[in-house]
C-alpha positions in Angstrom: 6.5 25.6 29.5 6.5 21.9 28.6 3.7 20.4 26.6 1.0 18.7 28.6 0.9 14.9 28.4 -2.2 12.9 29.0 -1.9 9.2 29.8 -4.6 6.7 30.1 -5.0 3.0 30.7 -7.1 0.6 28.7 -8.1 -3.0 29.6 -7.8 -5.7 27.0 -7.6 -9.4 26.8 -4.1 -10.5 26.1 -5.2 -11.9 22.8 -6.4 -8.5 21.7 -3.2 -6.8 22.8 -1.2 -9.5 20.9 -3.3 -8.8 17.7 -2.7 -5.1 18.1 1.1 -5.6 18.6 1.2 -7.8 15.5 -0.6 -5.2 13.4 1.7 -2.5 14.8 4.8 -4.5 13.9 3.5 -5.5 10.5 2.9 -1.8 9.7 6.3 -0.6 11.0 5.2 1.1 14.3 7.7 0.8 17.1 5.1 0.6 19.9 1.5 -0.3 20.4 0.8 3.3 21.7 2.2 4.9 18.5 0.1 2.5 16.3 -3.1 3.1 18.4 -2.5 6.9 18.3 -2.2 6.8 14.5 -5.2 4.5 14.1 -7.3 6.8 16.3 -6.3 10.0 14.5 -6.9 8.6 11.0 -10.0 6.6 11.8 -12.6 7.0 9.1 -10.3 9.1 6.8 -9.8 6.2 4.3 -7.9 6.4 1.1 -4.4 6.9 2.5 -4.3 3.9 4.9 -2.7 1.6 2.3 -0.1 4.2 1.5 0.6 4.9 5.1 1.0 1.2 5.8 3.5 0.9 3.0 5.4 4.0 4.0 5.6 3.0 7.6 7.0 -0.4 6.5 9.6 1.4 4.4 10.5 3.6 7.4 11.1 0.4 9.4 13.2 -1.1 6.6 15.3 2.1 6.4 16.1 1.7 10.1 17.3 -1.8 9.4 19.5 -0.5 6.6 21.0 2.0 9.0 21.8 -0.8 11.4 23.5 -2.7 8.6 25.5 0.4 7.7 26.6 0.6 11.3 28.2 -2.9 11.0 25.2 -5.0 12.0 24.8 -6.5 8.5 23.6 -9.9 9.9 20.3 -8.2 10.5 19.6 -7.7 6.8 19.3 -10.5 4.3 19.5 -10.1 0.5 15.8 -11.0 0.2 14.9 -8.2 2.6 16.7 -5.7 0.4 14.6 -6.9 -2.6 11.5 -6.6 -0.5 12.4 -3.0 0.5 12.8 -2.0 -3.2 9.5 -3.7 -4.2 7.6 -2.1 -1.4 9.1 1.3 -1.9 8.1 1.2 -5.6 4.6 0.0 -4.7 4.1 2.8 -2.2 5.4 5.5 -4.5 3.3 4.2 -7.4 0.2 4.2 -5.1 1.0 7.9 -4.3 1.4 8.7 -8.0 -1.8 6.9 -9.0 -3.7 8.6 -6.2 -2.6 12.1 -7.3 -2.8 11.5 -11.0 -6.6 11.2 -11.1 
C-alpha cells in the first residue's frame, strides 16, 4: 500500500515567498517545500542548524561537481571549487567541535 501524502496550501505575500526561496537556495534545498519541511521539523531544536546549513550547501556543491564530471564543466568555476573545500572543512570542523565537548 502506498504511503499517504498530505498536501496543503499556504498564502503568502510574494515578497515572503521570495525570501523563503532565497533562504532555501542559500542553504542548498532544491525546493521551497523541502526547505519548509526541514524548517518545521527542526524548529526549536537548535545547535545543529549551522551544521545542517553547511552540509546542505556541500550537498548542492557536490551536485554541481557531478554536473561538471558529466561534461558540463562551464557550470563550475575554480573559485567555486575553493569554496567547496573551505565550506566542507568548516562543516566537518563544526561537527568535530560539537562532539569533542
